[in-house]
C-alpha distance (Angstrom), angle and dihedral (degrees) to the residues before:
residue distance angle dihedral
M1 . . .
S2 3.78 . .
D3 3.78 118.7 .
A4 3.81 93.0 -117.2
R5 3.76 143.8 87.5
V6 3.82 95.1 -112.1
A7 3.79 123.1 31.0
F8 3.80 117.0 -124.9
P9 3.85 107.7 -96.4
T10 3.79 110.9 -110.3
S11 3.80 90.9 -142.3
L12 3.83 89.1 67.7
T13 3.81 96.3 52.3
G14 3.81 92.4 84.3
R15 3.80 92.4 70.4
Y16 3.82 102.4 18.8
K17 3.80 110.3 59.4
E18 3.80 131.2 -161.9
P19 3.81 98.1 6.2
R20 3.78 113.3 -159.6
F21 3.76 126.4 -170.7
I22 3.83 117.5 -109.3
G23 3.78 104.5 170.8
A24 3.78 148.8 -44.9
G25 3.75 129.6 -138.5
G26 3.77 139.8 148.1
A27 3.80 107.5 -7.2
S28 3.79 101.3 -28.5
T29 3.78 143.3 66.4
V30 3.80 126.1 -145.6
Y31 3.80 126.3 -148.1
A32 3.78 132.2 -178.9
A33 3.80 115.6 -137.6
H34 3.79 142.1 159.3
D35 3.80 114.3 -102.2
S36 3.81 103.1 -141.3
N37 3.82 92.1 -165.5
L38 3.80 95.7 53.3
N39 3.82 94.3 28.7
K40 3.82 93.0 -133.0
D41 3.79 138.7 105.4
V42 3.80 114.7 -100.7
A43 3.79 140.0 179.0
I44 3.81 117.7 -119.4
K45 3.78 119.2 -159.2
I46 3.81 112.5 -159.6
L47 3.80 128.4 -163.3
G48 3.75 117.4 -170.3
P49 2.85 170.2 -54.9
R50 3.82 101.9 -98.7
P51 3.81 96.7 -20.0
S52 3.79 119.2 -160.1
G53 3.78 117.0 -100.3
Q54 3.79 91.2 -109.2
K55 3.80 93.7 52.8
L56 3.78 91.8 46.7
V57 3.82 91.1 50.9
R58 3.81 90.5 52.1
F59 3.80 90.8 47.7
Q60 3.79 92.1 50.4
Q61 3.79 90.4 45.9
E62 3.81 90.4 54.1
A63 3.81 91.8 50.4
K64 3.80 90.8 47.4
V65 3.80 92.7 50.4
I66 3.81 96.2 45.5
G67 3.79 89.8 45.6
R68 3.80 91.7 63.9
L69 3.82 93.2 49.1
S70 3.80 123.9 78.0
H71 3.78 115.0 174.4
P72 3.85 136.2 129.3
N73 3.81 90.4 -121.3
I74 3.82 96.5 49.9
V75 3.79 125.9 72.2
T76 3.81 107.6 -106.8
A77 3.80 123.3 -137.3
I78 3.81 113.4 -137.0
D79 3.81 102.3 175.8
F80 3.79 141.7 -3.4
G81 3.79 133.0 -169.1
V82 3.79 150.3 122.1
V83 3.81 123.4 -102.2
D84 3.79 132.7 -170.7
E85 3.82 87.1 10.9
N86 3.77 87.6 -87.4
F87 3.79 112.3 62.0
A88 3.80 122.1 70.3
Y89 3.79 112.0 -165.6
M90 3.79 139.2 -177.3
V91 3.81 125.0 -162.1
M92 3.81 116.0 -148.2
D93 3.77 142.4 166.6
L94 3.78 113.3 -70.1
V95 3.80 109.2 -120.3
G96 3.80 129.0 176.1
D97 3.80 109.0 -69.1
C98 3.84 93.0 -125.1
S99 3.79 117.8 100.5
L100 3.79 124.3 -160.7
E101 3.81 86.9 -113.3
A102 3.82 91.8 56.6
F103 3.79 90.5 47.2
I104 3.83 90.7 53.0
S105 3.82 95.0 43.6
R106 3.82 91.7 51.7
G107 3.80 87.8 60.4
E108 3.80 93.8 -124.2
E109 3.78 113.1 163.3
L110 3.78 114.4 -106.2
S111 3.79 117.5 -169.1
V112 3.78 122.1 -138.5
T113 3.81 90.7 -117.8
K114 3.81 92.1 53.6
S115 3.82 91.1 44.6
I116 3.81 91.9 53.3
E117 3.81 90.1 52.6
I118 3.82 90.3 51.6
F119 3.81 91.0 48.0
R120 3.80 90.9 48.7
Q121 3.81 92.7 53.6
I122 3.81 91.4 48.2
A123 3.81 89.7 51.4
I124 3.82 90.1 50.7
A125 3.82 90.7 50.4
M126 3.80 92.4 48.7
T127 3.80 91.4 47.2
H128 3.81 87.3 58.6
A129 3.83 92.7 45.9
H130 3.80 93.3 49.5
A131 3.82 90.9 46.0
H132 3.82 86.0 59.6
N133 3.82 91.5 48.0
V134 3.82 94.9 -107.1
L135 3.81 121.0 139.6
H136 3.80 113.8 -163.7
R137 3.85 97.1 -157.6
D138 3.82 93.1 -173.9
L139 3.81 105.1 59.5
K140 3.82 108.4 159.2
P141 3.84 139.5 131.9
G142 3.81 91.6 -90.8
N143 3.80 89.6 62.1
V144 3.79 95.8 51.7
L145 3.82 113.5 85.6
L146 3.80 122.1 -156.7
D147 3.77 122.1 -147.1
N148 3.83 109.0 -155.3
P149 3.84 94.9 -6.9
A150 3.81 92.5 -170.2
A151 3.81 91.4 65.0
T152 3.80 120.4 102.2
H153 3.80 89.5 -120.6
P154 3.82 107.0 25.7
R155 3.79 117.0 -168.6
I156 3.79 113.6 -119.2
K157 3.77 133.6 -158.0
V158 3.79 125.2 -163.8
A159 3.81 110.2 -133.9
D160 3.83 143.6 176.3
F161 3.78 108.0 56.3
G162 3.81 89.7 173.0
V163 3.82 94.4 128.9
A164 3.79 96.4 30.1
K165 3.78 120.6 133.0
I166 3.78 130.8 -147.0
I167 3.78 108.8 -133.9
G168 3.79 111.4 -116.1
T169 3.79 95.9 29.0
P170 3.82 119.3 110.3
F171 3.80 114.0 -79.1
F172 3.78 113.2 -113.3
V173 3.76 138.0 152.2
T174 3.79 111.5 -103.2
T175 3.79 96.6 -171.0
G176 3.77 134.5 54.2
N177 3.81 90.5 -109.0
I178 3.77 127.4 91.4
F179 3.80 84.0 -127.5
I180 3.80 128.1 61.1
G181 3.79 113.9 -143.6
T182 3.79 137.9 16.9
P183 3.85 111.1 -49.0
S184 3.82 96.2 -137.1
Y185 3.83 89.9 61.3
M186 3.82 102.8 32.2
S187 3.78 124.2 118.1
P188 3.82 119.4 -121.9
E189 3.81 90.6 -108.2
Q190 3.81 90.5 50.1
F191 3.81 90.0 59.2
R192 3.80 88.6 54.4
A193 3.82 88.7 58.2
Q194 3.79 90.7 -121.7
D195 3.79 124.4 157.5
V196 3.80 94.9 -96.7
D197 3.81 129.6 -157.9
E198 3.82 136.2 -150.6
R199 3.80 92.9 -66.6
S200 3.80 90.8 68.0
D201 3.82 89.5 62.7
I202 3.82 87.7 49.4
Y203 3.82 89.9 56.2
S204 3.82 90.7 50.8
F205 3.80 87.9 49.1
G206 3.83 88.8 55.4
C207 3.82 89.6 54.5
L208 3.82 89.4 48.3
M209 3.82 92.7 51.6
F210 3.82 91.6 47.0
E211 3.82 92.7 51.7
T212 3.80 93.7 44.8
L213 3.79 91.1 56.1
K214 3.81 101.0 34.9
G215 3.81 101.0 31.8
T216 3.82 91.7 -126.9
V217 3.79 135.0 73.8
P218 3.82 116.2 -104.0
F219 3.80 92.6 -117.1
A220 3.81 124.7 30.8
G221 3.80 128.6 -173.7
D222 3.79 145.0 153.0
V223 3.81 99.4 -121.4
A224 3.78 135.7 28.7
A225 3.81 93.5 -114.3
E226 3.80 90.6 56.1
L227 3.80 90.9 49.7
A228 3.79 91.2 47.4
E229 3.80 90.0 57.1
K230 3.81 92.3 48.6
H231 3.79 95.2 47.6
A232 3.80 90.0 48.7
N233 3.80 99.9 44.1
E234 3.80 116.1 10.4
P235 3.81 119.9 93.1
V236 3.80 117.1 -116.0
P237 3.83 112.2 -95.4
P238 3.83 117.9 -115.5
C239 3.81 115.4 -80.9
T240 3.80 103.8 -170.5
V241 3.81 103.3 122.1
T242 3.81 130.8 34.9
A243 3.79 123.1 -121.9
Y244 3.82 86.7 -98.1
G245 3.78 97.0 51.7
E246 3.81 100.4 -100.0
E247 3.76 115.7 140.6
I248 3.81 113.7 -112.8
P249 3.83 112.7 -134.9
T250 3.79 114.5 -109.8
R251 3.80 91.5 -124.3
L252 3.81 91.5 55.3
Q253 3.81 89.9 49.5
E254 3.80 88.5 53.2
I255 3.81 92.0 50.2
I256 3.81 91.2 52.0
R257 3.81 93.1 46.9
K258 3.80 92.1 50.3
C259 3.82 91.5 49.5
L260 3.82 88.2 51.8
E261 3.80 97.1 51.8
K262 3.82 110.2 137.4
K263 3.81 94.6 -132.8
P264 3.83 116.6 60.9
E265 3.81 92.4 -138.1
N266 3.84 90.0 61.1
R267 3.81 94.2 56.0
F268 3.79 128.4 81.2
D269 3.79 110.3 -68.4
S270 3.81 94.8 -132.7
F271 3.80 144.8 2.1
E272 3.79 87.2 -114.2
T273 3.81 88.0 66.5
V274 3.80 91.3 45.7
E275 3.80 91.2 51.2
R276 3.79 91.4 50.4
Y277 3.81 91.5 55.3
L278 3.81 92.0 45.1
S279 3.81 92.7 49.5
A280 3.80 91.0 51.7
L281 3.80 89.9 48.0
S282 3.82 91.4 47.8
A283 3.80 91.3 55.0
E284 3.78 90.2 48.3
E285 3.82 94.3 47.5
S286 3.79 93.9 50.8
S287 3.79 88.4 68.2
T288 3.81 98.2 37.5
A289 3.80 128.7 79.1
R290 3.78 116.9 -153.1
P291 3.80 126.2 -156.4
V292 3.75 123.0 -112.2
V293 3.78 103.3 -120.1
Q294 3.76 97.7 -161.6
E295 3.79 120.4 19.6
R296 3.78 117.3 -124.8
A297 3.76 118.1 -120.4
K298 3.79 105.0 -99.1
L299 3.79 116.7 -131.4
A300 3.76 119.5 -143.1
A301 3.79 116.2 -100.0
R302 3.77 108.6 -82.2
E303 3.77 114.5 -109.3
P304 3.81 131.7 -175.7
Y305 3.78 120.2 -81.4
L306 3.79 108.5 -111.9
V307 3.79 124.4 -142.3
S308 3.77 123.5 -157.9
S309 3.78 111.7 -133.8
T310 3.80 90.9 -149.8
T311 3.80 101.9 45.6
S312 3.80 101.6 25.2
Q313 3.80 87.4 -139.0
Y314 3.79 122.2 134.6
Q315 3.73 128.1 -142.4
A316 3.77 126.6 -160.1
A317 3.77 106.5 -122.8
D318 3.81 94.1 -150.9
T319 3.79 87.7 141.8
G320 3.79 97.3 164.9
A321 3.79 92.8 55.5
T322 3.81 91.7 43.4
R323 3.79 92.4 51.1
K324 3.79 92.5 50.7
L325 3.78 90.6 46.9
M326 3.81 92.5 51.3
I327 3.83 91.6 48.7
A328 3.79 90.4 51.1
I329 3.83 92.3 48.4
T330 3.81 91.8 46.7
T331 3.79 91.1 50.6
L332 3.80 91.7 49.9
V333 3.80 92.5 47.7
V334 3.82 91.4 50.4
S335 3.80 91.5 48.5
L336 3.80 91.7 49.6
A337 3.79 90.9 47.3
A338 3.79 89.7 52.7
L339 3.79 91.3 51.1
I340 3.82 91.9 48.9
C341 3.79 91.3 48.4
Y342 3.78 91.1 50.9
S343 3.82 93.0 48.3
L344 3.83 90.1 53.2
T345 3.81 101.2 40.1
G346 3.78 105.7 21.3
E347 3.81 88.7 -125.8
H348 3.76 136.0 101.6
S349 3.78 113.2 -102.0
T350 3.78 124.1 -120.1
F351 3.80 91.9 -127.9
S352 3.77 112.8 129.9
L353 3.75 137.4 167.2
I354 3.78 119.0 -111.7
G355 3.75 108.0 -90.3
S356 3.83 94.3 18.9
E357 3.78 121.6 121.9
T358 3.79 132.8 -147.7
P359 3.80 110.0 -124.7
S360 3.78 111.3 -106.5
G361 3.76 116.0 -98.4
T362 3.82 95.6 28.0
G363 3.77 127.2 100.5
S364 3.74 129.1 -153.1
G365 3.81 92.9 -110.8
D366 3.79 106.7 19.2
A367 3.78 101.1 115.0
S368 3.77 141.7 2.2
M369 3.78 120.0 -101.5
D370 3.77 114.8 -91.0
G371 3.80 123.8 -142.7
S372 3.78 94.2 -89.4
S373 3.81 91.4 52.4
K374 3.79 91.2 51.7
K375 3.78 90.0 49.2
L376 3.79 90.1 50.3
E377 3.82 92.0 48.7
K378 3.79 89.8 50.3
Q379 3.79 92.2 48.1
Q380 3.80 90.8 48.7
S381 3.81 90.3 52.7
V382 3.80 90.9 50.6
D383 3.81 91.2 47.5
L384 3.79 91.5 48.3
S385 3.79 91.9 48.8
A386 3.78 89.3 51.8
Q387 3.80 89.6 48.8
I388 3.79 91.7 51.3
E389 3.80 90.9 49.2
E390 3.80 89.2 50.6
E391 3.79 90.5 51.9
H392 3.80 90.1 49.5
K393 3.80 89.0 53.1
E394 3.78 88.8 51.2
R395 3.79 91.3 51.7
R396 3.80 91.1 47.5
S397 3.78 90.1 53.1
W398 3.81 88.0 62.6
R399 3.78 89.8 62.6
N400 3.77 93.4 64.0
R401 3.78 99.9 46.9
D402 3.77 120.5 114.0
I403 3.79 105.9 -96.4
Q404 3.77 139.2 178.8
L405 3.79 111.3 -138.8
P406 3.80 115.1 -140.7
A407 3.79 117.9 -114.9
T408 3.81 92.2 -110.2
M409 3.81 89.6 65.3
L410 3.80 92.5 52.4
K411 3.78 96.9 60.3
G412 3.77 119.6 114.4
S413 3.77 139.2 58.3
T414 3.79 123.7 -47.4
D415 3.80 90.8 -105.6
D416 3.81 90.5 52.3
L417 3.81 91.4 51.9
L418 3.79 91.8 47.3
D419 3.79 90.8 50.7
R420 3.80 90.1 50.9
A421 3.79 90.3 49.2
K422 3.80 90.7 51.1
R423 3.80 91.1 51.6
Q424 3.80 90.3 50.7
I425 3.81 90.2 51.9
D426 3.80 90.1 50.1
K427 3.81 87.7 53.6
K428 3.83 90.5 48.0
R429 3.81 91.2 -115.6
Y430 3.77 93.2 135.5
S431 3.80 99.1 163.6
F432 3.81 90.4 53.7
A433 3.80 88.7 50.5
C434 3.81 90.7 51.3
G435 3.79 89.3 51.2
Y436 3.81 90.5 59.4
L437 3.81 94.1 40.3
D438 3.81 94.7 48.8
H439 3.80 87.8 56.0
V440 3.81 92.9 48.5
L441 3.81 92.0 49.7
K442 3.79 91.1 50.5
L443 3.78 87.6 57.8
E444 3.81 96.7 37.6
P445 3.84 112.1 19.5
N446 3.82 91.7 -177.3
N447 3.80 97.9 50.6
F448 3.80 102.2 137.2
R449 3.78 96.8 -162.0
A450 3.80 92.6 49.4
L451 3.82 92.2 50.5
K452 3.78 91.9 49.3
L453 3.81 93.9 47.0
R454 3.79 93.1 46.2
G455 3.79 89.2 49.8
D456 3.82 88.9 56.2
A457 3.81 92.4 46.4
R458 3.80 93.7 48.0
K459 3.79 91.5 49.0
N460 3.80 89.8 55.2
L461 3.80 89.1 49.1
N462 3.83 88.0 55.2
D463 3.79 90.5 -113.7
V464 3.80 92.9 135.7
N465 3.81 96.3 165.8
G466 3.79 91.5 49.6
A467 3.80 90.8 49.1
L468 3.80 90.1 47.5
S469 3.78 90.8 52.9
D470 3.82 92.9 49.9
I471 3.80 95.3 47.4
T472 3.82 90.1 46.9
A473 3.80 90.7 51.5
A474 3.81 89.0 49.6
L475 3.81 88.9 51.5
F476 3.79 90.1 56.0
L477 3.79 86.2 61.0
R478 3.83 95.5 43.5
P479 3.82 108.2 20.2
D480 3.83 93.3 169.9
D481 3.80 95.6 56.8
S482 3.82 103.8 118.8
D483 3.80 93.1 -168.2
L484 3.80 90.7 56.8
L485 3.80 89.9 48.6
Y486 3.79 89.0 52.6
R487 3.80 92.0 48.5
R488 3.78 91.7 50.7
A489 3.79 90.5 47.0
M490 3.81 90.4 56.5
L491 3.80 91.4 47.8
R492 3.78 91.9 48.9
R493 3.77 88.5 51.0
E494 3.80 89.7 56.5
T495 3.82 88.6 55.8
S496 3.85 89.4 51.7
D497 3.82 90.5 -112.3
L498 3.81 92.6 137.8
N499 3.80 94.3 161.0
G500 3.81 89.5 55.0
T501 3.81 89.2 46.6
I502 3.79 91.1 55.6
E503 3.81 92.0 45.3
D504 3.82 91.3 55.9
L505 3.82 93.0 44.2
N506 3.80 90.0 50.9
L507 3.80 89.1 56.5
A508 3.81 92.3 44.8
I509 3.82 91.3 51.1
E510 3.81 90.6 49.8
K511 3.79 88.1 58.3
E512 3.83 96.3 39.4
P513 3.81 107.7 25.2
N514 3.82 93.4 172.7
N515 3.78 99.7 52.0
S516 3.81 106.1 119.0
K517 3.81 92.9 -165.8
Y518 3.80 92.2 61.6
F519 3.81 92.3 51.5
C520 3.79 91.3 47.3
Q521 3.80 93.1 53.2
R522 3.80 93.3 44.3
G523 3.80 88.6 50.2
D524 3.81 89.9 52.9
S525 3.81 90.5 49.8
Y526 3.80 92.6 49.1
M527 3.79 88.8 50.2
E528 3.80 91.1 53.6
I529 3.81 92.9 54.5
G530 3.80 92.5 45.8
K531 3.83 99.6 -106.2
T532 3.79 93.9 135.2
K533 3.81 97.3 167.2
E534 3.80 93.5 54.2
A535 3.81 90.5 42.7
F536 3.81 92.8 53.1
E537 3.81 92.1 48.1
D538 3.82 92.6 50.2
L539 3.80 94.9 46.2
T540 3.80 91.4 47.6
R541 3.82 89.7 48.8
S542 3.82 89.8 50.2
I543 3.81 91.0 52.5
S544 3.80 92.2 47.9
L545 3.81 90.6 53.2
K546 3.81 96.4 43.7
P547 3.81 123.0 -14.1
S548 3.80 111.1 -129.5
E549 3.77 138.4 173.1
A550 3.82 90.9 -120.3
A551 3.81 94.3 54.8
Y552 3.81 93.9 45.0
R553 3.80 90.6 47.1
S554 3.81 93.3 50.3
R555 3.80 94.5 44.9
G556 3.80 88.7 48.6
K557 3.81 90.4 53.8
L558 3.80 90.0 48.3
S559 3.82 91.8 51.0
Q560 3.79 89.4 47.5
L561 3.79 92.2 51.9
N562 3.80 89.4 51.5
G563 3.80 94.3 49.1
K564 3.83 95.7 -107.3
F565 3.78 94.3 130.8
R566 3.83 97.9 162.6
D567 3.79 90.4 54.6
A568 3.80 89.2 47.0
I569 3.81 91.9 51.7
D570 3.80 90.4 51.1
D571 3.82 92.8 50.5
F572 3.82 94.2 45.3
S573 3.81 89.6 49.7
R574 3.79 90.8 52.7
A575 3.78 90.8 47.7
M576 3.83 88.8 52.3
E577 3.79 90.1 56.8
A578 3.80 86.6 65.9
N579 3.81 95.0 38.7
P580 3.82 110.4 22.8
G581 3.80 92.7 167.3
S582 3.82 95.9 60.3
A583 3.80 112.5 123.1
E584 3.80 91.4 -169.5
L585 3.80 93.7 57.1
R586 3.80 90.8 50.8
F587 3.79 89.9 49.4
L588 3.81 93.0 48.5
R589 3.78 93.1 48.9
G590 3.79 89.6 46.5
N591 3.81 89.1 55.7
S592 3.80 90.5 55.0
Y593 3.81 91.9 49.5
N594 3.78 87.4 48.5
Q595 3.80 91.6 54.0
L596 3.81 90.1 50.9
G597 3.81 91.9 51.5
E598 3.82 93.3 -112.8
Y599 3.77 92.8 133.1
Q600 3.82 98.4 164.9
K601 3.79 90.6 58.3
A602 3.79 89.8 43.9
V603 3.82 91.0 53.4
A604 3.80 90.4 48.8
D605 3.82 91.4 53.8
Y606 3.80 94.1 43.9
T607 3.82 89.7 49.7
A608 3.81 90.5 50.8
A609 3.82 89.7 49.2
I610 3.82 91.2 50.8
S611 3.81 91.1 49.6
R612 3.80 88.3 56.9
N613 3.81 97.6 39.9
G614 3.79 115.4 14.1
G615 3.78 94.3 173.7
N616 3.80 99.2 72.7
A617 3.79 112.1 100.3
N618 3.81 93.3 -162.0
F619 3.82 90.2 64.6
Y620 3.81 91.7 57.1
K621 3.78 93.3 42.0
M622 3.80 94.4 53.0
R623 3.82 92.9 44.0
A624 3.80 88.5 51.4
N625 3.81 89.6 54.2
A626 3.81 90.8 49.7
Y627 3.82 91.5 48.7
E628 3.80 89.2 53.1
Q629 3.80 90.5 53.7
L630 3.82 88.9 51.2
G631 3.80 90.5 53.0
E632 3.81 95.8 -110.1
P633 3.83 103.5 126.3
G634 3.81 93.0 163.0
K635 3.79 92.6 61.7
A636 3.80 90.6 43.1
K637 3.80 90.5 53.4
A638 3.82 91.1 48.3
D639 3.81 90.9 53.7
R640 3.79 92.1 49.0
S641 3.78 91.2 51.3
V642 3.81 94.5 56.0
P643 3.84 106.7 116.4
I644 3.79 112.1 -126.3
D645 3.80 117.2 -176.9
D646 3.78 99.4 -151.2
F647 3.79 99.7 41.8
Q648 3.78 133.2 26.3
I649 3.78 111.7 -140.1
G650 3.76 128.2 -164.5
R651 3.80 94.3 40.1
């Protein structure tokens, strides 16, 4: 059985030779194959079997849109059709299988100069699309493909026009959601389900640029309604330094801010204008060196993994990290020994590190430590502990690197290899686990346990599409496994395929009608697509089966969104009984008190939230608003002046 959601249709094998699976996500599966007629490699996107009418309409719409576009920076459609009365397919250019989203999620360093070149090519592609009256409506890193991403100037192609709209055609919703697009990248007017224009794509492009440079989206949230409020009202977070410490040019910051203006009329009027600014900036940056504001932690040079022929145990030869860790531990031990010696004898010890010197004029036991010395010793211990923790983080990062296991480690029966993979997963060494599981699946492509384990490992490596493919393949083997259906539902949710999430949860609930977790997650999904009645029923059902913090929290948010603040307060209070240390629950309940005009209670909850998480700017901002309502402008001003790195309040 093929490692994919949908098997490659046999009726296509006459023309398209040697199909190989690339990925699966949402409702479709993509293969690479050789087109014997055109004598070139192509990508074939397959929808089926028996797709719903809505999915087929979206698929046809995508083919129609791509068919009218012909540009080097846009994926080109070569053919479209339906075979075997079940499978709709679209043949496209084959581009490198790395998306900008995958590049960002892998944590690979992306320079400002390289980022500007990527942005410039996207702007050129969108200029062409808009010139042909096509709005993308879902512009995000996952829909930008990179050909040869390691190159200084990688070629990009904009893909996935599944929710695109041709300007001048009737406005209609092409998905099952009340929204069209991905909430983290949608413009304020897109959330309002308005008939948007080119400037909405420019807003999404601003979100894309921000995430590419910072590694995170400008606005994050749990539900679409929360994101809608942030995109409409919250100021854009600072974007001065990349995730890797490189200073972002002021002119690029200004371009991003203008793209992210709340009102469409305040943004750039066209992608042609955006591209002109980016091209000028690119020419300027090629001759300008920028400082690195904060130096990245340097990993030790990678060395081979060594295997003992007698013990069959591997060791990670990350010698640089190990050496630094041992020095830090030795230093801490010596410092602690000195403190113990002083507490017992009243004198400084004669312990010293190799290469250290005793300051001239001081003896090892001349005088007792004064207050400042004690403070310094304490500070040194704290600093050393932090250093050791940093070294541990560095060592842990080795566990999740892509590795190639030597043949000596892959000896043994399939069960032995699976057991080793499971132990590696338990130790959070997910890349090691994948090394074992890849080997097992080469030998036994239909090994259910291997597919399930690799799905878990890939999910923890943030390879959501890979995990989705593995769990789907496992479901082909055991289609009635409700746990697998639930796992796939959660993965589909991470890809913003909420309709697919609900489909899988429906099947899981059919098989386990009393599983409260399934109802809770389906309720959350309904809430995200705006089906509040269904969401409330599912969350209430989940609570009746087994009360949980998650269900109370979600139902509280739903009540809050619908203006039922007393009900929200009651649910948040119940959720806090299970998790009294949650800063978010305190903040949410405080918001409901705030809406009811009970500002003293709101301040109390905001204060409790700040005591648990003092780094969230929203907590200070909302407490400042409550203080103003209580007639305490001094306290409100103090809250607004609190410096928060990731979000500037009071602006």
